[in-house]
Chimera marker file (.cmm) of the C-alpha trace (Angstrom):
<marker_set name="trace">
<marker id="1" x="0.000" y="0.000" z="0.000" r="1" g="1" b="0" radius="0.5"/>
<marker id="2" x="0.992" y="3.647" z="-0.226" r="1" g="1" b="0" radius="0.5"/>
<marker id="3" x="1.719" y="3.920" z="3.506" r="1" g="1" b="0" radius="0.5"/>
<marker id="4" x="4.110" y="0.952" z="3.358" r="1" g="1" b="0" radius="0.5"/>
<marker id="5" x="5.956" y="2.492" z="0.417" r="1" g="1" b="0" radius="0.5"/>
<marker id="6" x="6.189" y="5.788" z="2.270" r="1" g="1" b="0" radius="0.5"/>
<marker id="7" x="7.560" y="4.040" z="5.386" r="1" g="1" b="0" radius="0.5"/>
<marker id="8" x="10.174" y="2.225" z="3.296" r="1" g="1" b="0" radius="0.5"/>
<marker id="9" x="11.203" y="5.473" z="1.610" r="1" g="1" b="0" radius="0.5"/>
<marker id="10" x="11.524" y="7.279" z="4.959" r="1" g="1" b="0" radius="0.5"/>
<marker id="11" x="13.557" y="4.373" z="6.376" r="1" g="1" b="0" radius="0.5"/>
<marker id="12" x="15.853" y="4.455" z="3.361" r="1" g="1" b="0" radius="0.5"/>
<marker id="13" x="16.328" y="8.231" z="3.691" r="1" g="1" b="0" radius="0.5"/>
<marker id="14" x="17.089" y="7.822" z="7.409" r="1" g="1" b="0" radius="0.5"/>
<marker id="15" x="19.612" y="5.069" z="6.725" r="1" g="1" b="0" radius="0.5"/>
<marker id="16" x="21.334" y="7.106" z="4.016" r="1" g="1" b="0" radius="0.5"/>
<marker id="17" x="21.437" y="10.168" z="6.276" r="1" g="1" b="0" radius="0.5"/>
<marker id="18" x="23.080" y="8.147" z="9.052" r="1" g="1" b="0" radius="0.5"/>
<marker id="19" x="25.637" y="6.730" z="6.616" r="1" g="1" b="0" radius="0.5"/>
<marker id="20" x="26.423" y="10.223" z="5.318" r="1" g="1" b="0" radius="0.5"/>
<marker id="21" x="26.802" y="11.508" z="8.871" r="1" g="1" b="0" radius="0.5"/>
<marker id="22" x="29.251" y="8.733" z="9.722" r="1" g="1" b="0" radius="0.5"/>
<marker id="23" x="31.224" y="9.446" z="6.554" r="1" g="1" b="0" radius="0.5"/>
<marker id="24" x="31.401" y="13.163" z="7.360" r="1" g="1" b="0" radius="0.5"/>
<marker id="25" x="32.702" y="12.428" z="10.865" r="1" g="1" b="0" radius="0.5"/>
<marker id="26" x="35.302" y="10.051" z="9.456" r="1" g="1" b="0" radius="0.5"/>
<marker id="27" x="36.451" y="12.582" z="6.857" r="1" g="1" b="0" radius="0.5"/>
<marker id="28" x="36.663" y="15.362" z="9.455" r="1" g="1" b="0" radius="0.5"/>
<marker id="29" x="38.822" y="13.158" z="11.654" r="1" g="1" b="0" radius="0.5"/>
<marker id="30" x="41.058" y="12.255" z="8.722" r="1" g="1" b="0" radius="0.5"/>
<marker id="31" x="41.343" y="15.916" z="7.752" r="1" g="1" b="0" radius="0.5"/>
<marker id="32" x="42.412" y="16.889" z="11.281" r="1" g="1" b="0" radius="0.5"/>
<marker id="33" x="44.945" y="14.078" z="11.348" r="1" g="1" b="0" radius="0.5"/>
<marker id="34" x="46.427" y="15.079" z="7.982" r="1" g="1" b="0" radius="0.5"/>
<marker id="35" x="46.567" y="18.717" z="9.059" r="1" g="1" b="0" radius="0.5"/>
<marker id="36" x="48.502" y="17.778" z="12.196" r="1" g="1" b="0" radius="0.5"/>
<marker id="37" x="50.871" y="15.583" z="10.194" r="1" g="1" b="0" radius="0.5"/>
<marker id="38" x="51.470" y="18.422" z="7.712" r="1" g="1" b="0" radius="0.5"/>
<marker id="39" x="52.304" y="20.802" z="10.567" r="1" g="1" b="0" radius="0.5"/>
<marker id="40" x="54.693" y="18.250" z="12.084" r="1" g="1" b="0" radius="0.5"/>
<marker id="41" x="56.358" y="17.715" z="8.710" r="1" g="1" b="0" radius="0.5"/>
<marker id="42" x="56.710" y="21.466" z="8.128" r="1" g="1" b="0" radius="0.5"/>
<marker id="43" x="58.304" y="21.823" z="11.568" r="1" g="1" b="0" radius="0.5"/>
<marker id="44" x="60.704" y="18.956" z="10.891" r="1" g="1" b="0" radius="0.5"/>
<marker id="45" x="61.706" y="20.294" z="7.481" r="1" g="1" b="0" radius="0.5"/>
<marker id="46" x="62.214" y="23.799" z="8.893" r="1" g="1" b="0" radius="0.5"/>
<marker id="47" x="65.097" y="22.444" z="11.008" r="1" g="1" b="0" radius="0.5"/>
<marker id="48" x="67.195" y="21.783" z="7.919" r="1" g="1" b="0" radius="0.5"/>
<marker id="49" x="69.635" y="24.531" z="7.008" r="1" g="1" b="0" radius="0.5"/>
<marker id="50" x="70.924" y="25.159" z="3.504" r="1" g="1" b="0" radius="0.5"/>
<marker id="51" x="73.868" y="27.527" z="3.145" r="1" g="1" b="0" radius="0.5"/>
<marker id="52" x="73.635" y="30.323" z="0.588" r="1" g="1" b="0" radius="0.5"/>
<marker id="53" x="69.909" y="29.847" z="-0.041" r="1" g="1" b="0" radius="0.5"/>
<marker id="54" x="67.143" y="32.257" z="0.918" r="1" g="1" b="0" radius="0.5"/>
<marker id="55" x="64.747" y="30.220" z="3.061" r="1" g="1" b="0" radius="0.5"/>
<marker id="56" x="62.214" y="32.982" z="3.730" r="1" g="1" b="0" radius="0.5"/>
<marker id="57" x="59.794" y="31.409" z="1.251" r="1" g="1" b="0" radius="0.5"/>
<marker id="58" x="60.054" y="28.099" z="3.094" r="1" g="1" b="0" radius="0.5"/>
<marker id="59" x="58.818" y="29.659" z="6.342" r="1" g="1" b="0" radius="0.5"/>
<marker id="60" x="55.305" y="30.254" z="5.104" r="1" g="1" b="0" radius="0.5"/>
<marker id="61" x="52.993" y="27.254" z="4.754" r="1" g="1" b="0" radius="0.5"/>
<marker id="62" x="52.811" y="25.689" z="1.320" r="1" g="1" b="0" radius="0.5"/>
<marker id="63" x="49.185" y="24.776" z="1.761" r="1" g="1" b="0" radius="0.5"/>
<marker id="64" x="45.946" y="26.691" z="1.879" r="1" g="1" b="0" radius="0.5"/>
<marker id="65" x="42.292" y="25.889" z="2.139" r="1" g="1" b="0" radius="0.5"/>
<marker id="66" x="40.706" y="24.975" z="-1.169" r="1" g="1" b="0" radius="0.5"/>
<marker id="67" x="38.237" y="27.433" z="-2.639" r="1" g="1" b="0" radius="0.5"/>
<marker id="68" x="34.597" y="26.392" z="-2.343" r="1" g="1" b="0" radius="0.5"/>
<marker id="69" x="33.238" y="24.605" z="-5.358" r="1" g="1" b="0" radius="0.5"/>
<marker id="70" x="31.382" y="26.799" z="-7.789" r="1" g="1" b="0" radius="0.5"/>
<marker id="71" x="27.774" y="25.877" z="-8.380" r="1" g="1" b="0" radius="0.5"/>
<marker id="72" x="27.807" y="27.152" z="-11.947" r="1" g="1" b="0" radius="0.5"/>
<marker id="73" x="28.613" y="24.631" z="-14.619" r="1" g="1" b="0" radius="0.5"/>
<marker id="74" x="31.196" y="25.431" z="-17.243" r="1" g="1" b="0" radius="0.5"/>
<marker id="75" x="32.518" y="23.622" z="-20.245" r="1" g="1" b="0" radius="0.5"/>
<marker id="76" x="30.846" y="21.754" z="-23.035" r="1" g="1" b="0" radius="0.5"/>
<marker id="77" x="27.366" y="20.291" z="-22.613" r="1" g="1" b="0" radius="0.5"/>
<marker id="78" x="27.323" y="16.594" z="-21.844" r="1" g="1" b="0" radius="0.5"/>
<marker id="79" x="25.088" y="15.838" z="-24.824" r="1" g="1" b="0" radius="0.5"/>
<marker id="80" x="25.751" y="17.424" z="-28.193" r="1" g="1" b="0" radius="0.5"/>
<marker id="81" x="22.995" y="19.728" z="-29.366" r="1" g="1" b="0" radius="0.5"/>
<marker id="82" x="21.740" y="18.808" z="-32.823" r="1" g="1" b="0" radius="0.5"/>
<marker id="83" x="21.928" y="21.605" z="-35.392" r="1" g="1" b="0" radius="0.5"/>
<marker id="84" x="18.712" y="23.513" z="-35.986" r="1" g="1" b="0" radius="0.5"/>
<marker id="85" x="16.804" y="22.408" z="-39.046" r="1" g="1" b="0" radius="0.5"/>
<marker id="86" x="16.359" y="25.103" z="-41.629" r="1" g="1" b="0" radius="0.5"/>
<marker id="87" x="12.768" y="25.641" z="-42.651" r="1" g="1" b="0" radius="0.5"/>
<marker id="88" x="11.737" y="26.656" z="-46.144" r="1" g="1" b="0" radius="0.5"/>
<marker id="89" x="10.706" y="30.292" z="-46.534" r="1" g="1" b="0" radius="0.5"/>
<marker id="90" x="7.533" y="29.340" z="-48.446" r="1" g="1" b="0" radius="0.5"/>
<marker id="91" x="5.261" y="29.988" z="-45.454" r="1" g="1" b="0" radius="0.5"/>
<marker id="92" x="6.589" y="33.493" z="-44.795" r="1" g="1" b="0" radius="0.5"/>
<marker id="93" x="4.152" y="36.338" z="-45.357" r="1" g="1" b="0" radius="0.5"/>
<marker id="94" x="4.984" y="40.019" z="-45.358" r="1" g="1" b="0" radius="0.5"/>
<marker id="95" x="2.679" y="42.446" z="-43.590" r="1" g="1" b="0" radius="0.5"/>
<link id1="1" id2="2" r="1" g="1" b="0" radius="0.2"/>
<link id1="2" id2="3" r="1" g="1" b="0" radius="0.2"/>
<link id1="3" id2="4" r="1" g="1" b="0" radius="0.2"/>
<link id1="4" id2="5" r="1" g="1" b="0" radius="0.2"/>
<link id1="5" id2="6" r="1" g="1" b="0" radius="0.2"/>
<link id1="6" id2="7" r="1" g="1" b="0" radius="0.2"/>
<link id1="7" id2="8" r="1" g="1" b="0" radius="0.2"/>
<link id1="8" id2="9" r="1" g="1" b="0" radius="0.2"/>
<link id1="9" id2="10" r="1" g="1" b="0" radius="0.2"/>
<link id1="10" id2="11" r="1" g="1" b="0" radius="0.2"/>
<link id1="11" id2="12" r="1" g="1" b="0" radius="0.2"/>
<link id1="12" id2="13" r="1" g="1" b="0" radius="0.2"/>
<link id1="13" id2="14" r="1" g="1" b="0" radius="0.2"/>
<link id1="14" id2="15" r="1" g="1" b="0" radius="0.2"/>
<link id1="15" id2="16" r="1" g="1" b="0" radius="0.2"/>
<link id1="16" id2="17" r="1" g="1" b="0" radius="0.2"/>
<link id1="17" id2="18" r="1" g="1" b="0" radius="0.2"/>
<link id1="18" id2="19" r="1" g="1" b="0" radius="0.2"/>
<link id1="19" id2="20" r="1" g="1" b="0" radius="0.2"/>
<link id1="20" id2="21" r="1" g="1" b="0" radius="0.2"/>
<link id1="21" id2="22" r="1" g="1" b="0" radius="0.2"/>
<link id1="22" id2="23" r="1" g="1" b="0" radius="0.2"/>
<link id1="23" id2="24" r="1" g="1" b="0" radius="0.2"/>
<link id1="24" id2="25" r="1" g="1" b="0" radius="0.2"/>
<link id1="25" id2="26" r="1" g="1" b="0" radius="0.2"/>
<link id1="26" id2="27" r="1" g="1" b="0" radius="0.2"/>
<link id1="27" id2="28" r="1" g="1" b="0" radius="0.2"/>
<link id1="28" id2="29" r="1" g="1" b="0" radius="0.2"/>
<link id1="29" id2="30" r="1" g="1" b="0" radius="0.2"/>
<link id1="30" id2="31" r="1" g="1" b="0" radius="0.2"/>
<link id1="31" id2="32" r="1" g="1" b="0" radius="0.2"/>
<link id1="32" id2="33" r="1" g="1" b="0" radius="0.2"/>
<link id1="33" id2="34" r="1" g="1" b="0" radius="0.2"/>
<link id1="34" id2="35" r="1" g="1" b="0" radius="0.2"/>
<link id1="35" id2="36" r="1" g="1" b="0" radius="0.2"/>
<link id1="36" id2="37" r="1" g="1" b="0" radius="0.2"/>
<link id1="37" id2="38" r="1" g="1" b="0" radius="0.2"/>
<link id1="38" id2="39" r="1" g="1" b="0" radius="0.2"/>
<link id1="39" id2="40" r="1" g="1" b="0" radius="0.2"/>
<link id1="40" id2="41" r="1" g="1" b="0" radius="0.2"/>
<link id1="41" id2="42" r="1" g="1" b="0" radius="0.2"/>
<link id1="42" id2="43" r="1" g="1" b="0" radius="0.2"/>
<link id1="43" id2="44" r="1" g="1" b="0" radius="0.2"/>
<link id1="44" id2="45" r="1" g="1" b="0" radius="0.2"/>
<link id1="45" id2="46" r="1" g="1" b="0" radius="0.2"/>
<link id1="46" id2="47" r="1" g="1" b="0" radius="0.2"/>
<link id1="47" id2="48" r="1" g="1" b="0" radius="0.2"/>
<link id1="48" id2="49" r="1" g="1" b="0" radius="0.2"/>
<link id1="49" id2="50" r="1" g="1" b="0" radius="0.2"/>
<link id1="50" id2="51" r="1" g="1" b="0" radius="0.2"/>
<link id1="51" id2="52" r="1" g="1" b="0" radius="0.2"/>
<link id1="52" id2="53" r="1" g="1" b="0" radius="0.2"/>
<link id1="53" id2="54" r="1" g="1" b="0" radius="0.2"/>
<link id1="54" id2="55" r="1" g="1" b="0" radius="0.2"/>
<link id1="55" id2="56" r="1" g="1" b="0" radius="0.2"/>
<link id1="56" id2="57" r="1" g="1" b="0" radius="0.2"/>
<link id1="57" id2="58" r="1" g="1" b="0" radius="0.2"/>
<link id1="58" id2="59" r="1" g="1" b="0" radius="0.2"/>
<link id1="59" id2="60" r="1" g="1" b="0" radius="0.2"/>
<link id1="60" id2="61" r="1" g="1" b="0" radius="0.2"/>
<link id1="61" id2="62" r="1" g="1" b="0" radius="0.2"/>
<link id1="62" id2="63" r="1" g="1" b="0" radius="0.2"/>
<link id1="63" id2="64" r="1" g="1" b="0" radius="0.2"/>
<link id1="64" id2="65" r="1" g="1" b="0" radius="0.2"/>
<link id1="65" id2="66" r="1" g="1" b="0" radius="0.2"/>
<link id1="66" id2="67" r="1" g="1" b="0" radius="0.2"/>
<link id1="67" id2="68" r="1" g="1" b="0" radius="0.2"/>
<link id1="68" id2="69" r="1" g="1" b="0" radius="0.2"/>
<link id1="69" id2="70" r="1" g="1" b="0" radius="0.2"/>
<link id1="70" id2="71" r="1" g="1" b="0" radius="0.2"/>
<link id1="71" id2="72" r="1" g="1" b="0" radius="0.2"/>
<link id1="72" id2="73" r="1" g="1" b="0" radius="0.2"/>
<link id1="73" id2="74" r="1" g="1" b="0" radius="0.2"/>
<link id1="74" id2="75" r="1" g="1" b="0" radius="0.2"/>
<link id1="75" id2="76" r="1" g="1" b="0" radius="0.2"/>
<link id1="76" id2="77" r="1" g="1" b="0" radius="0.2"/>
<link id1="77" id2="78" r="1" g="1" b="0" radius="0.2"/>
<link id1="78" id2="79" r="1" g="1" b="0" radius="0.2"/>
<link id1="79" id2="80" r="1" g="1" b="0" radius="0.2"/>
<link id1="80" id2="81" r="1" g="1" b="0" radius="0.2"/>
<link id1="81" id2="82" r="1" g="1" b="0" radius="0.2"/>
<link id1="82" id2="83" r="1" g="1" b="0" radius="0.2"/>
<link id1="83" id2="84" r="1" g="1" b="0" radius="0.2"/>
<link id1="84" id2="85" r="1" g="1" b="0" radius="0.2"/>
<link id1="85" id2="86" r="1" g="1" b="0" radius="0.2"/>
<link id1="86" id2="87" r="1" g="1" b="0" radius="0.2"/>
<link id1="87" id2="88" r="1" g="1" b="0" radius="0.2"/>
<link id1="88" id2="89" r="1" g="1" b="0" radius="0.2"/>
<link id1="89" id2="90" r="1" g="1" b="0" radius="0.2"/>
<link id1="90" id2="91" r="1" g="1" b="0" radius="0.2"/>
<link id1="91" id2="92" r="1" g="1" b="0" radius="0.2"/>
<link id1="92" id2="93" r="1" g="1" b="0" radius="0.2"/>
<link id1="93" id2="94" r="1" g="1" b="0" radius="0.2"/>
<link id1="94" id2="95" r="1" g="1" b="0" radius="0.2"/>
</marker_set>
């Protein structure tokens, strides 16, 4: 019946939402871990000294936050657009 289908759909949405939530938590944890490892690596590398080389550029972090994804689509359309068919001018009337 319709109510059973609705219950199944709601259960599926709930399950998917819980899976997405778990994935987000996992990715956030991984991101924090990688950030800490990058900081540790930068600190370790900063201890190396190279004679005769300007190291001022090495003191700033080589990473930055990625820009948010743009919602506008660019590029070619996924499906080619067929060329417009030319119509004969026989039906054209002047006013």
